[in-house]
Backbone of each chain as ProteinMPNN parsed JSONL, in Angstrom:
{"seq_chain_A": "MIMETSAFIELTSRFTMAVLILSIVLAFGRMVLGPSSADRVVALDLISVLIVAFLAVFSVHEGNTSFLDVAIAYALVAYLGTVALARYLFRSKRNAGSKQSPENP", "coords_chain_A": {"N_chain_A": [[0.851, -1.191, 0.0], [0.526, 2.203, -0.831], [1.181, 5.275, 0.593], [0.901, 8.767, 1.364], [3.429, 10.828, 2.8], [3.931, 13.05, 5.525], [5.727, 16.163, 6.129], [6.839, 16.197, 8.631], [7.036, 13.499, 9.479], [8.737, 12.652, 7.555], [11.083, 14.04, 8.058], [11.704, 12.953, 10.585], [12.053, 10.253, 9.917], [14.252, 10.458, 8.281], [16.214, 11.326, 10.085], [16.245, 9.067, 11.745], [17.152, 7.13, 9.94], [19.715, 8.109, 9.465], [20.922, 7.786, 11.992], [20.804, 5.007, 12.154], [22.465, 4.268, 10.045], [24.883, 5.259, 10.987], [25.157, 3.529, 13.195], [25.446, 1.094, 11.837], [27.879, 1.534, 10.593], [29.581, 1.699, 12.843], [29.312, -0.916, 13.888], [30.381, -2.264, 11.743], [32.99, -1.436, 11.946], [33.769, -2.886, 14.237], [33.598, -5.381, 13.067], [35.698, -5.285, 11.262], [37.874, -4.825, 12.991], [37.752, -6.903, 14.882], [39.205, -9.21, 17.123], [38.982, -12.041, 17.239], [37.384, -14.632, 15.241], [34.834, -15.115, 16.132], [33.983, -12.665, 17.137], [33.646, -11.302, 14.757], [31.527, -12.683, 13.611], [29.488, -12.095, 15.439], [29.328, -9.326, 15.084], [28.452, -9.261, 12.451], [25.931, -10.377, 12.751], [24.683, -8.385, 14.287], [24.76, -6.317, 12.409], [23.004, -7.308, 10.458], [20.589, -7.304, 11.879], [20.326, -4.56, 12.287], [20.009, -3.742, 9.645], [17.513, -4.802, 9.072], [15.945, -3.117, 10.713], [16.5, -0.727, 9.391], [15.273, -1.166, 6.919], [12.603, -1.228, 7.731], [12.258, 1.447, 8.585], [12.716, 2.645, 6.163], [10.5, 1.869, 4.693], [8.576, 3.47, 5.877], [9.572, 5.977, 5.156], [9.454, 5.989, 2.362], [6.778, 5.6, 2.095], [5.73, 3.171, 1.328], [4.645, 0.096, 1.966], [5.675, -2.289, 1.11], [8.299, -2.757, 1.577], [8.455, -3.858, 4.042], [7.961, -6.552, 3.676], [10.341, -7.2, 2.417], [11.992, -6.836, 4.591], [11.178, -8.954, 6.258], [11.965, -11.184, 4.691], [14.706, -10.708, 4.554], [15.413, -10.945, 7.237], [14.957, -13.667, 7.672], [16.897, -14.845, 5.914], [19.237, -13.81, 6.991], [19.246, -14.941, 9.528], [19.616, -17.647, 8.877], [22.169, -17.461, 7.76], [23.681, -16.652, 9.995], [23.409, -18.882, 11.69], [24.655, -20.808, 10.107], [27.281, -19.819, 10.014], [27.943, -19.991, 12.732], [27.872, -22.747, 13.156], [29.918, -23.425, 11.462], [32.097, -22.262, 12.791], [32.059, -23.86, 15.091], [32.664, -26.379, 14.064], [35.141, -25.988, 12.834], [36.69, -25.612, 15.033], [36.998, -28.219, 16.051], [38.531, -29.43, 14.032], [40.85, -27.87, 14.129], [41.69, -28.508, 16.718], [42.312, -31.247, 16.505], [44.37, -30.998, 14.749], [46.227, -29.619, 16.214], [46.93, -31.297, 18.349], [48.124, -34.081, 17.591], [48.708, -36.456, 18.839], [46.617, -37.19, 20.365], [44.029, -38.989, 19.529]], "CA_chain_A": [[0.0, 0.0, 0.0], [1.307, 3.423, -0.95], [0.526, 6.415, 1.236], [1.733, 9.961, 1.338], [4.028, 11.122, 4.092], [4.032, 14.482, 5.819], [7.107, 16.64, 6.268], [7.317, 15.852, 9.977], [7.456, 12.1, 9.562], [9.879, 12.487, 6.653], [12.283, 14.505, 8.798], [12.027, 11.977, 11.627], [12.581, 9.02, 9.341], [15.62, 10.724, 7.81], [17.088, 11.3, 11.269], [16.388, 7.674, 12.179], [18.014, 6.413, 8.992], [21.101, 8.549, 9.68], [21.427, 7.125, 13.2], [20.99, 3.58, 11.874], [23.659, 4.108, 9.207], [26.033, 5.425, 11.897], [25.287, 2.289, 13.964], [25.974, 0.051, 10.955], [29.314, 1.818, 10.391], [30.29, 1.318, 14.073], [29.367, -2.38, 13.957], [31.32, -2.703, 10.704], [34.323, -1.246, 12.511], [34.082, -4.06, 15.058], [33.817, -6.539, 12.195], [37.049, -5.164, 10.702], [38.886, -4.903, 14.05], [37.551, -8.01, 15.781], [40.389, -10.058, 17.233], [38.699, -13.431, 16.882], [36.339, -14.731, 14.219], [33.531, -15.056, 16.796], [33.604, -11.245, 17.164], [33.168, -10.908, 13.425], [30.185, -13.257, 13.411], [28.551, -11.316, 16.262], [29.142, -8.031, 14.43], [27.627, -9.476, 11.255], [24.571, -10.586, 13.238], [24.148, -7.067, 14.649], [24.551, -5.545, 11.175], [21.789, -7.775, 9.788], [19.435, -6.806, 12.656], [20.188, -3.124, 12.009], [19.489, -3.573, 8.286], [16.066, -5.027, 9.168], [15.376, -1.869, 11.226], [16.612, 0.29, 8.342], [14.233, -1.436, 5.914], [11.32, -0.808, 8.297], [12.183, 2.913, 8.516], [12.657, 3.029, 4.749], [9.116, 1.724, 4.241], [7.86, 4.686, 6.306], [10.078, 7.125, 4.406], [8.948, 5.931, 1.0], [5.333, 5.442, 2.084], [5.418, 1.949, 0.597], [4.855, -0.937, 2.982], [6.226, -3.526, 0.549], [9.648, -2.97, 2.103], [8.362, -4.701, 5.236], [8.157, -7.923, 3.197], [11.785, -7.351, 2.213], [12.597, -6.98, 5.916], [10.919, -10.325, 6.73], [12.809, -12.114, 3.931], [16.103, -10.497, 4.932], [15.629, -11.5, 8.577], [15.074, -15.127, 7.491], [18.175, -15.208, 5.287], [20.327, -13.462, 7.904], [19.278, -15.952, 10.593], [20.256, -18.854, 8.34], [23.594, -17.199, 7.616], [24.321, -16.653, 11.311], [23.481, -20.267, 12.169], [25.67, -21.519, 9.322], [28.609, -19.367, 10.444], [28.207, -20.521, 14.07], [28.218, -24.166, 13.01], [31.257, -23.488, 10.857], [33.046, -22.0, 13.877], [32.078, -25.003, 15.995], [33.342, -27.504, 13.422], [36.549, -25.683, 12.572], [37.377, -25.811, 16.31], [37.404, -29.622, 16.183], [39.626, -29.708, 13.097], [42.056, -27.22, 14.636], [42.149, -29.241, 17.888], [42.963, -32.486, 16.105], [45.618, -30.658, 14.085], [47.199, -29.155, 17.192], [47.392, -32.385, 19.202], [47.933, -35.306, 16.81], [48.899, -37.67, 19.639], [45.328, -37.518, 20.968], [43.07, -39.224, 18.446]], "C_chain_A": [[0.886, 1.241, 0.0], [0.532, 4.571, -0.322], [1.476, 7.602, 1.225], [2.218, 10.279, 2.745], [4.113, 12.629, 4.272], [5.483, 14.867, 6.002], [7.687, 16.237, 7.604], [7.842, 14.422, 10.029], [8.63, 11.854, 8.613], [11.173, 12.932, 7.333], [12.692, 13.48, 9.849], [12.619, 10.706, 11.036], [13.977, 9.234, 8.775], [16.612, 10.723, 8.963], [17.333, 9.863, 11.723], [17.3, 6.888, 11.245], [19.472, 6.825, 9.152], [21.702, 7.87, 10.893], [21.687, 5.645, 12.931], [22.22, 3.353, 11.003], [24.921, 4.297, 10.043], [26.25, 4.153, 12.725], [25.883, 1.176, 13.111], [27.468, 0.264, 10.725], [30.12, 1.418, 11.63], [30.404, -0.206, 14.189], [30.318, -2.935, 12.893], [32.765, -2.504, 11.157], [34.721, -2.397, 13.414], [34.328, -5.28, 14.18], [35.2, -6.481, 11.555], [38.086, -5.41, 11.786], [38.958, -6.267, 14.711], [38.695, -8.991, 15.918], [40.123, -11.515, 16.876], [37.57, -13.468, 15.856], [34.95, -14.755, 14.85], [33.045, -13.609, 16.894], [33.047, -10.799, 15.821], [31.781, -11.463, 13.155], [29.143, -12.483, 14.213], [28.282, -9.959, 15.617], [28.274, -8.161, 13.184], [26.168, -9.699, 11.634], [23.92, -9.247, 13.593], [23.873, -6.228, 13.405], [23.274, -6.0, 10.475], [20.539, -7.314, 10.539], [19.215, -5.316, 12.382], [19.665, -2.881, 10.598], [17.99, -3.851, 8.253], [15.368, -3.762, 9.68], [15.41, -0.78, 10.158], [15.537, 0.086, 7.275], [12.859, -1.022, 6.431], [11.177, 0.716, 8.231], [12.066, 3.374, 7.067], [11.255, 2.857, 4.193], [8.274, 2.902, 4.699], [8.278, 5.866, 5.439], [9.551, 7.15, 2.982], [7.426, 5.871, 0.952], [4.863, 4.198, 1.375], [5.702, 0.779, 1.534], [5.342, -2.258, 2.4], [7.615, -3.815, 1.086], [9.623, -3.78, 3.393], [8.462, -6.18, 4.867], [9.635, -8.204, 2.965], [12.478, -7.56, 3.557], [12.385, -8.387, 6.46], [11.846, -11.307, 6.028], [14.267, -11.961, 4.329], [16.396, -11.057, 6.319], [15.772, -13.015, 8.513], [16.452, -15.511, 6.983], [19.336, -14.926, 6.236], [20.41, -14.456, 9.061], [19.954, -17.229, 10.103], [21.764, -18.661, 8.202], [24.316, -17.22, 8.947], [24.464, -18.073, 11.852], [24.554, -21.043, 11.412], [27.069, -21.115, 9.755], [28.947, -19.908, 11.828], [28.571, -21.996, 14.0], [29.591, -24.336, 12.378], [32.338, -23.233, 11.9], [33.197, -23.23, 14.763], [32.835, -26.172, 15.372], [34.806, -27.224, 13.185], [37.359, -25.763, 13.855], [37.863, -27.248, 16.435], [38.571, -29.944, 15.266], [40.924, -29.1, 13.61], [42.59, -27.971, 15.849], [42.863, -30.531, 17.507], [44.277, -32.195, 15.394], [46.676, -30.26, 15.117], [47.747, -30.293, 18.04], [47.181, -33.706, 18.459], [48.119, -36.571, 17.637], [47.617, -38.083, 20.333], [44.306, -37.755, 19.865], [41.638, -38.995, 18.901]], "O_chain_A": [[1.869, 1.318, 0.737], [-0.627, 4.812, -0.661], [2.691, 7.451, 1.094], [1.528, 10.038, 3.736], [4.333, 13.38, 3.322], [6.366, 14.009, 6.028], [8.882, 15.964, 7.711], [8.928, 14.158, 10.543], [9.43, 10.947, 8.842], [12.215, 12.29, 7.202], [13.874, 13.169, 9.994], [13.57, 10.145, 11.58], [14.798, 8.317, 8.778], [17.715, 10.189, 8.843], [18.459, 9.479, 12.041], [18.117, 6.083, 11.691], [20.37, 5.999, 8.995], [22.848, 7.424, 10.855], [22.671, 5.087, 13.418], [22.939, 2.371, 11.186], [25.912, 3.593, 9.846], [27.39, 3.74, 12.937], [26.717, 0.404, 13.583], [28.236, -0.696, 10.668], [31.212, 0.864, 11.503], [31.461, -0.727, 14.545], [30.98, -3.95, 13.113], [33.65, -3.285, 10.809], [35.866, -2.847, 13.379], [35.167, -6.121, 14.504], [35.814, -7.523, 11.327], [39.068, -6.115, 11.555], [40.035, -6.75, 15.062], [39.126, -9.562, 14.917], [40.975, -12.159, 16.263], [36.888, -12.469, 15.629], [33.972, -14.446, 14.17], [31.851, -13.342, 16.754], [32.098, -10.018, 15.757], [30.95, -10.794, 12.54], [28.038, -12.241, 13.725], [27.143, -9.492, 15.601], [27.46, -7.284, 12.891], [25.268, -9.259, 10.919], [22.764, -8.998, 13.251], [22.874, -5.511, 13.346], [22.532, -5.17, 9.95], [19.536, -6.971, 9.914], [18.079, -4.86, 12.26], [18.946, -1.908, 10.373], [17.263, -3.211, 7.492], [14.326, -3.372, 9.153], [14.466, -0.001, 10.029], [14.956, 1.055, 6.785], [12.035, -0.521, 5.666], [10.117, 1.226, 7.868], [11.402, 4.369, 6.775], [10.847, 3.613, 3.312], [7.35, 3.305, 3.994], [7.436, 6.667, 5.031], [9.236, 8.216, 2.454], [6.835, 6.067, -0.11], [3.739, 4.149, 0.873], [6.857, 0.502, 1.858], [5.415, -3.253, 3.12], [8.072, -4.958, 1.064], [10.646, -4.33, 3.801], [8.986, -6.978, 5.644], [10.129, -9.29, 3.269], [13.42, -8.345, 3.667], [13.295, -8.963, 7.057], [12.447, -12.165, 6.674], [14.993, -12.951, 4.433], [17.482, -11.581, 6.564], [16.605, -13.591, 9.212], [17.104, -16.392, 7.542], [20.3, -15.689, 6.292], [21.502, -14.781, 9.527], [20.763, -17.825, 10.814], [22.543, -19.57, 8.487], [25.43, -17.737, 9.043], [25.504, -18.431, 12.404], [25.28, -21.842, 12.004], [27.954, -21.964, 9.857], [30.1, -20.252, 12.089], [29.476, -22.448, 14.701], [30.331, -25.262, 12.707], [33.372, -23.9, 11.904], [34.307, -23.603, 15.142], [33.567, -26.878, 16.066], [35.637, -28.122, 13.317], [38.574, -25.956, 13.807], [38.989, -27.492, 16.866], [39.5, -30.647, 15.664], [41.979, -29.731, 13.54], [43.805, -28.075, 16.016], [43.887, -30.879, 18.095], [45.194, -33.015, 15.416], [47.864, -30.524, 14.933], [48.918, -30.263, 18.417], [46.172, -34.378, 18.67], [47.733, -37.653, 17.196], [47.522, -39.2, 20.84], [43.768, -36.792, 19.318], [40.707, -39.15, 18.111]]}, "seq_chain_B": "MMNEVIAAILMVIGSLFCLVSAVGMLRLPDTLMRMHAATKAGTLGTGLIVVAVAIFTNELGTTLKAIAVIVFLLLTAPVAAHLIGRAAYHRGIHLFEKTWIDELGGTIETTGGDPDNRQSAPKKPR", "coords_chain_B": {"N_chain_B": [[-2.74, 12.405, 12.861], [-2.002, 12.12, 15.502], [-1.043, 9.472, 15.62], [1.167, 9.736, 14.037], [2.886, 11.277, 15.613], [3.322, 9.554, 17.788], [4.526, 7.418, 16.438], [6.827, 8.68, 15.51], [8.161, 9.263, 17.899], [8.607, 6.658, 18.871], [10.232, 5.688, 16.822], [12.536, 7.273, 17.045], [13.412, 6.612, 19.649], [13.901, 3.881, 19.298], [15.933, 3.935, 17.346], [17.93, 5.136, 18.834], [18.413, 3.145, 20.714], [19.466, 1.232, 18.982], [21.803, 2.564, 18.283], [23.089, 2.597, 20.755], [23.55, -0.144, 21.061], [25.352, -0.555, 18.962], [27.501, 1.046, 19.732], [28.196, -0.252, 22.102], [28.976, -2.631, 20.973], [31.335, -1.845, 19.819], [32.867, -0.943, 21.967], [32.892, -2.614, 24.244], [34.767, -5.026, 26.22], [34.937, -7.788, 25.66], [34.109, -10.873, 24.014], [31.725, -12.148, 24.782], [30.437, -10.13, 26.21], [30.09, -8.281, 24.184], [28.303, -9.724, 22.644], [26.137, -9.698, 24.359], [25.452, -6.928, 24.219], [24.811, -6.723, 21.479], [22.692, -8.538, 21.102], [20.54, -7.976, 22.959], [20.026, -5.103, 23.133], [19.972, -4.452, 20.412], [17.848, -6.041, 19.433], [15.718, -4.939, 20.891], [15.705, -2.251, 19.97], [15.186, -2.596, 17.197], [12.685, -3.859, 17.37], [11.147, -1.787, 18.512], [11.221, 0.066, 16.406], [9.869, -1.315, 14.385], [7.36, -1.566, 15.567], [6.725, 1.143, 15.531], [6.404, 1.522, 12.771], [4.102, -0.037, 12.371], [2.242, 1.401, 13.9], [2.256, 3.823, 12.556], [1.28, 3.294, 9.917], [-1.219, 2.159, 10.487], [-2.977, -0.033, 9.828], [-4.419, -3.198, 8.96], [-3.068, -5.319, 7.579], [-0.386, -4.486, 7.454], [0.149, -4.287, 10.162], [0.004, -6.964, 10.916], [2.17, -7.979, 9.482], [4.215, -6.601, 10.781], [3.987, -7.668, 13.349], [4.73, -10.256, 12.719], [7.429, -9.869, 12.016], [8.463, -9.02, 14.51], [7.953, -11.223, 16.208], [9.48, -13.125, 14.899], [12.054, -12.048, 15.185], [12.286, -12.132, 17.993], [12.218, -14.85, 18.366], [14.45, -15.849, 16.967], [16.776, -14.439, 17.693], [17.753, -15.175, 20.383], [18.398, -17.871, 19.866], [20.358, -17.75, 17.864], [22.304, -16.265, 19.247], [22.912, -18.014, 21.305], [24.04, -20.151, 19.86], [26.305, -18.922, 18.696], [27.667, -18.112, 21.005], [28.227, -20.568, 22.249], [29.86, -21.789, 20.311], [31.956, -19.94, 20.28], [32.934, -20.134, 22.899], [33.795, -22.777, 22.931], [35.845, -22.587, 21.097], [37.692, -21.265, 22.6], [37.864, -18.45, 23.646], [39.232, -15.249, 24.582], [38.687, -14.26, 27.789], [37.362, -11.465, 29.655], [39.507, -9.751, 31.963], [38.536, -9.206, 34.482], [36.607, -11.029, 34.936], [35.12, -13.054, 37.221], [33.719, -15.33, 37.749], [33.306, -18.423, 36.289], [31.587, -20.776, 35.175], [31.761, -22.825, 33.385], [34.412, -23.331, 33.259], [37.109, -25.485, 32.851], [35.45, -27.698, 32.542], [34.972, -27.979, 29.896], [36.778, -28.763, 27.065], [38.943, -26.534, 25.696], [40.623, -26.302, 23.275], [41.022, -25.085, 20.864], [41.244, -22.712, 18.126], [43.153, -19.636, 17.967], [46.532, -19.647, 19.115], [47.458, -17.533, 20.713], [45.152, -16.57, 21.626], [43.901, -17.918, 23.56], [41.793, -19.143, 26.176], [42.073, -17.99, 29.539], [43.196, -19.434, 32.703], [40.704, -21.027, 34.73], [39.034, -19.107, 37.171], [38.594, -19.018, 40.687], [35.522, -18.451, 42.386], [35.151, -15.737, 44.637]], "CA_chain_B": [[-1.66, 13.242, 13.383], [-1.534, 11.575, 16.785], [-0.23, 8.282, 15.415], [2.462, 10.156, 13.504], [3.752, 11.707, 16.72], [3.727, 8.361, 18.548], [5.463, 6.653, 15.614], [8.112, 9.388, 15.476], [8.843, 9.067, 19.189], [9.091, 5.28, 18.949], [11.351, 5.504, 15.89], [13.757, 7.908, 17.583], [13.893, 5.806, 20.783], [14.455, 2.633, 18.765], [17.223, 4.184, 16.688], [18.941, 5.386, 19.865], [18.802, 1.837, 21.258], [20.36, 0.605, 18.007], [23.105, 3.234, 18.394], [23.716, 2.105, 21.991], [24.058, -1.496, 20.827], [26.539, -0.49, 18.102], [28.611, 1.581, 20.533], [28.618, -1.346, 22.965], [29.692, -3.579, 20.11], [32.692, -1.352, 19.554], [33.609, -0.525, 23.151], [32.963, -3.598, 25.322], [36.087, -5.652, 26.116], [34.903, -9.242, 25.633], [33.173, -11.358, 23.001], [30.402, -12.439, 25.363], [29.8, -8.844, 26.509], [29.64, -7.72, 22.893], [27.107, -10.463, 22.261], [25.078, -9.136, 25.208], [25.015, -5.655, 23.64], [24.209, -6.894, 20.156], [21.432, -9.282, 21.107], [19.413, -7.392, 23.701], [19.696, -3.735, 22.719], [19.634, -4.443, 18.99], [16.495, -6.576, 19.25], [14.747, -3.974, 21.437], [15.613, -1.109, 19.067], [14.496, -2.99, 15.973], [11.289, -4.084, 17.694], [10.473, -0.486, 18.672], [11.068, 0.696, 15.087], [8.82, -2.023, 13.647], [6.096, -1.134, 16.195], [6.448, 2.482, 15.012], [5.857, 1.369, 11.412], [2.731, -0.53, 12.485], [1.386, 2.478, 14.402], [2.166, 4.882, 11.556], [0.405, 2.943, 8.791], [-2.559, 1.999, 11.053], [-3.664, -0.871, 8.853], [-4.377, -4.556, 9.508], [-2.044, -6.156, 6.95], [0.939, -4.037, 7.884], [0.323, -4.639, 11.574], [0.307, -8.396, 10.991], [3.557, -8.158, 9.025], [5.106, -6.105, 11.84], [3.979, -8.673, 14.424], [5.531, -11.389, 12.249], [8.844, -9.5, 12.128], [8.873, -8.978, 15.919], [7.98, -12.592, 16.73], [10.618, -13.811, 14.302], [13.278, -11.557, 15.841], [12.355, -12.615, 19.372], [12.508, -16.283, 18.374], [15.733, -16.246, 16.385], [17.95, -13.788, 18.295], [18.386, -15.994, 21.427], [18.97, -19.107, 19.31], [21.616, -17.406, 17.186], [23.289, -15.863, 20.246], [23.348, -19.226, 22.008], [24.941, -20.915, 18.988], [27.593, -18.22, 18.55], [28.364, -18.142, 22.277], [28.764, -21.903, 22.485], [30.984, -22.007, 19.397], [33.082, -19.086, 20.687], [33.545, -20.665, 24.113], [34.532, -23.993, 22.575], [37.089, -22.201, 20.426], [38.648, -20.747, 23.565], [38.025, -17.01, 23.508], [39.892, -14.567, 25.688], [37.693, -13.623, 28.65], [37.752, -10.218, 30.309], [40.334, -10.157, 33.111], [37.803, -9.059, 35.731], [35.619, -12.095, 35.065], [35.508, -13.803, 38.416], [33.013, -16.605, 37.838], [33.318, -19.087, 34.986], [31.088, -22.077, 35.604], [32.157, -23.86, 32.432], [35.862, -23.442, 33.223], [37.628, -26.791, 33.208], [34.593, -28.8, 32.151], [34.956, -28.075, 28.445], [38.116, -28.649, 26.505], [38.991, -25.397, 24.781], [41.953, -26.386, 22.674], [40.992, -24.656, 19.47], [41.468, -21.301, 17.892], [44.494, -19.105, 17.873], [47.271, -19.942, 20.347], [47.554, -16.347, 21.57], [43.794, -16.127, 21.921], [43.289, -18.976, 24.346], [41.153, -18.711, 27.418], [42.947, -18.102, 30.705], [42.82, -20.475, 33.657], [39.459, -20.673, 35.435], [39.244, -18.465, 38.464], [37.659, -19.432, 41.727], [34.709, -17.35, 42.928], [35.583, -15.321, 45.975]], "C_chain_B": [[-1.089, 12.655, 14.666], [-0.657, 10.351, 16.57], [1.112, 8.625, 14.779], [3.416, 10.554, 14.627], [4.239, 10.499, 17.517], [4.744, 7.55, 17.754], [6.825, 7.326, 15.566], [8.881, 9.191, 16.77], [9.408, 7.656, 19.286], [10.277, 5.052, 18.015], [12.64, 6.09, 16.442], [14.31, 7.093, 18.746], [14.532, 4.508, 20.282], [15.795, 2.83, 18.095], [18.304, 4.482, 17.719], [19.356, 4.079, 20.548], [19.738, 1.11, 20.298], [21.75, 1.238, 18.083], [23.837, 2.776, 19.65], [24.292, 0.707, 21.772], [25.307, -1.471, 19.956], [27.748, 0.059, 18.859], [29.124, 0.519, 21.499], [29.376, -2.41, 22.206], [31.133, -3.142, 19.909], [33.503, -1.19, 20.822], [33.779, -1.622, 24.195], [34.173, -4.515, 25.12], [36.088, -7.137, 25.767], [33.899, -9.688, 24.568], [31.785, -11.587, 23.576], [29.684, -11.153, 25.752], [29.305, -8.171, 25.238], [28.385, -8.421, 22.414], [25.902, -10.007, 23.072], [24.54, -7.834, 24.62], [24.262, -5.876, 22.342], [22.843, -7.534, 20.243], [20.31, -8.489, 21.763], [19.049, -6.011, 23.178], [19.309, -3.67, 21.247], [18.24, -4.958, 18.728], [15.439, -5.598, 19.754], [14.586, -2.778, 20.495], [14.877, -1.438, 17.792], [13.015, -3.245, 16.224], [10.517, -2.785, 17.862], [10.239, 0.178, 17.319], [9.957, 0.017, 14.3], [7.44, -1.709, 14.243], [5.717, 0.259, 15.711], [5.885, 2.426, 13.598], [4.402, 0.925, 11.468], [1.794, 0.568, 12.963], [1.204, 3.553, 13.33], [1.201, 4.524, 10.438], [-1.03, 2.702, 9.249], [-3.457, 1.171, 10.125], [-3.46, -2.319, 9.263], [-3.234, -5.375, 8.911], [-0.647, -5.786, 7.388], [1.2, -4.384, 9.338], [0.646, -6.119, 11.722], [1.734, -8.679, 10.539], [4.534, -7.716, 10.111], [5.16, -7.083, 13.004], [4.811, -9.886, 14.013], [7.019, -11.098, 12.377], [9.296, -9.562, 13.582], [8.956, -10.381, 16.502], [9.184, -13.351, 16.177], [11.929, -13.355, 14.949], [13.407, -12.122, 17.25], [12.62, -14.106, 19.426], [13.935, -16.579, 17.958], [16.93, -15.613, 17.08], [18.55, -14.598, 19.448], [19.033, -17.259, 20.883], [20.315, -18.824, 18.655], [22.692, -17.02, 18.197], [23.801, -17.066, 21.023], [24.339, -20.025, 21.166], [26.304, -20.242, 18.889], [28.365, -18.276, 19.85], [28.977, -19.498, 22.572], [29.977, -22.163, 21.593], [32.198, -21.192, 19.828], [33.742, -19.64, 21.941], [34.326, -21.944, 23.823], [35.826, -23.678, 21.847], [38.124, -21.681, 21.404], [38.89, -19.268, 23.387], [38.729, -16.458, 24.736], [38.83, -13.866, 26.514], [38.266, -12.342, 29.241], [38.456, -10.537, 31.634], [39.633, -9.967, 34.44], [36.672, -10.068, 35.861], [35.995, -12.98, 36.242], [34.671, -15.047, 38.618], [32.905, -17.18, 36.426], [32.892, -20.53, 35.237], [31.442, -23.183, 34.639], [33.654, -24.107, 32.452], [36.34, -24.804, 33.683], [36.752, -27.943, 32.789], [34.555, -29.003, 30.653], [36.368, -27.887, 27.951], [38.137, -27.543, 25.464], [40.356, -25.343, 24.134], [41.952, -25.913, 21.233], [41.448, -23.227, 19.336], [42.923, -20.922, 17.835], [45.24, -19.383, 19.172], [47.378, -18.731, 21.262], [46.19, -15.877, 22.04], [43.107, -17.084, 22.869], [42.762, -18.414, 25.662], [42.103, -18.927, 28.586], [42.424, -19.178, 31.647], [41.558, -20.064, 34.405], [39.747, -20.147, 36.829], [38.196, -18.937, 39.448], [36.806, -18.232, 42.155], [35.092, -17.048, 44.356], [34.393, -15.173, 46.894]], "O_chain_B": [[0.119, 12.679, 14.9], [0.358, 10.192, 17.247], [2.087, 7.896, 14.957], [4.599, 10.214, 14.601], [5.412, 10.419, 17.881], [5.716, 7.049, 18.319], [7.856, 6.654, 15.579], [10.093, 8.979, 16.758], [10.542, 7.464, 19.725], [11.211, 4.325, 18.353], [13.707, 5.486, 16.327], [15.521, 6.893, 18.842], [15.575, 4.09, 20.783], [16.697, 2.006, 18.244], [19.465, 4.128, 17.517], [20.518, 3.92, 20.921], [20.686, 0.453, 20.727], [22.759, 0.542, 17.964], [25.053, 2.586, 19.63], [25.391, 0.406, 22.239], [26.226, -2.262, 20.169], [28.874, -0.397, 18.661], [30.331, 0.391, 21.703], [30.308, -3.019, 22.732], [32.04, -3.972, 19.838], [34.729, -1.289, 20.771], [34.732, -1.568, 24.972], [34.572, -4.764, 23.982], [37.165, -7.707, 25.592], [32.953, -8.964, 24.259], [30.783, -11.26, 22.94], [28.46, -11.075, 25.645], [28.232, -7.567, 25.219], [27.497, -7.789, 21.841], [24.787, -9.934, 22.556], [23.327, -7.646, 24.529], [23.201, -5.291, 22.124], [21.923, -7.123, 19.537], [19.236, -8.346, 21.18], [17.898, -5.767, 22.818], [18.413, -2.912, 20.875], [17.514, -4.399, 17.906], [14.39, -5.438, 19.131], [13.465, -2.335, 20.244], [14.036, -0.661, 17.34], [12.176, -2.894, 15.395], [9.375, -2.675, 17.416], [9.191, 0.784, 17.097], [9.182, 0.689, 13.621], [6.46, -1.599, 13.506], [4.538, 0.544, 15.5], [4.986, 3.196, 13.258], [3.562, 1.428, 10.721], [0.664, 0.663, 12.484], [0.123, 4.129, 13.207], [0.384, 5.355, 10.042], [-1.968, 2.997, 8.508], [-4.528, 1.608, 9.703], [-2.432, -2.647, 9.857], [-2.509, -6.051, 9.641], [0.181, -6.655, 7.661], [2.32, -4.73, 9.713], [1.468, -6.493, 12.558], [2.427, -9.508, 11.127], [5.554, -8.367, 10.339], [6.221, -7.314, 13.583], [5.511, -10.475, 14.837], [7.791, -11.963, 12.792], [10.371, -10.083, 13.877], [9.91, -10.705, 17.21], [9.826, -14.122, 16.891], [12.806, -14.172, 15.228], [14.489, -12.54, 17.663], [13.179, -14.599, 20.405], [14.574, -17.463, 18.529], [18.014, -16.196, 17.061], [19.774, -14.713, 19.504], [20.083, -17.682, 21.366], [21.286, -19.553, 18.858], [23.855, -17.391, 18.039], [24.983, -17.135, 21.363], [25.346, -20.516, 21.675], [27.337, -20.904, 18.985], [29.581, -18.465, 19.836], [30.096, -19.588, 23.076], [30.993, -22.686, 22.05], [33.33, -21.671, 19.758], [34.968, -19.626, 22.052], [35.391, -22.17, 24.397], [36.802, -24.419, 21.964], [39.312, -21.654, 21.085], [39.991, -18.858, 23.019], [38.81, -17.108, 25.778], [38.141, -12.977, 26.013], [39.481, -12.158, 29.316], [38.067, -11.466, 32.343], [40.084, -10.514, 35.446], [35.866, -9.981, 36.787], [37.067, -13.585, 36.254], [34.894, -15.769, 39.59], [32.469, -16.502, 35.496], [33.728, -21.4, 35.482], [31.432, -24.357, 35.011], [34.139, -24.991, 31.746], [36.013, -25.236, 34.789], [37.236, -29.069, 32.682], [34.157, -30.066, 30.176], [37.07, -26.964, 28.366], [37.425, -27.613, 24.462], [41.151, -24.444, 24.41], [42.817, -26.316, 20.456], [41.958, -22.614, 20.274], [43.805, -21.765, 17.676], [44.628, -19.357, 20.24], [47.386, -18.891, 22.483], [46.087, -14.893, 22.773], [41.881, -17.08, 22.984], [43.212, -17.387, 26.171], [42.844, -19.91, 28.628], [41.36, -19.757, 31.427], [41.362, -18.881, 34.686], [40.588, -20.673, 37.557], [37.056, -19.22, 39.079], [37.318, -17.119, 42.271], [35.324, -17.941, 45.17], [34.556, -14.829, 48.064]]}, "name": "protein", "num_of_chains": 2, "seq": "MIMETSAFIELTSRFTMAVLILSIVLAFGRMVLGPSSADRVVALDLISVLIVAFLAVFSVHEGNTSFLDVAIAYALVAYLGTVALARYLFRSKRNAGSKQSPENPMMNEVIAAILMVIGSLFCLVSAVGMLRLPDTLMRMHAATKAGTLGTGLIVVAVAIFTNELGTTLKAIAVIVFLLLTAPVAAHLIGRAAYHRGIHLFEKTWIDELGGTIETTGGDPDNRQSAPKKPR"}
């Protein structure tokens, strides 16, 4: 559904989108800096949650609620990606452990 | 007009919670503390913003979609955080040096990950 937006709600949604973009940049900094790979996975999870919030605000800003469907689909895909990365971390731990101590089968 | 004002207030509060979670992500000293910031504050901020969208449009279909987004976030965020936390602890992350209780210390073999990134010896609670 497409609806028209007033100037007040447009200003507020622009402010909200600016704050969300600043948050995404800060979380991306942790993803670049992060000392371990678990930190990077956590930062990626936070970035995907913030992108869902950004899509919700963008649907208000554009006056088009179809972007909320995009937010639902993106949340699904991001959850699957986070679970896959966590399982990858868990499995790569076992391989690294067997590589580090070959005398313990 | 009234629902616009309520939606604007909720959007600003939610975006500030998202900013708090991102700052905590950058500033907190430990992986598990960063996970605390990302999971709780990020989910609360996103939920407030989606509630603001539902209040602003004031329509049944959009409200149902917003409820679906919130329920999905509340279901998946703890599961994802639990999986990442378990994998990170099994890899042997470096805990914050003021951590004084570690109930899993010694019960789980943490021989993975980087050698300089290994978890310190478990401390006794005082």
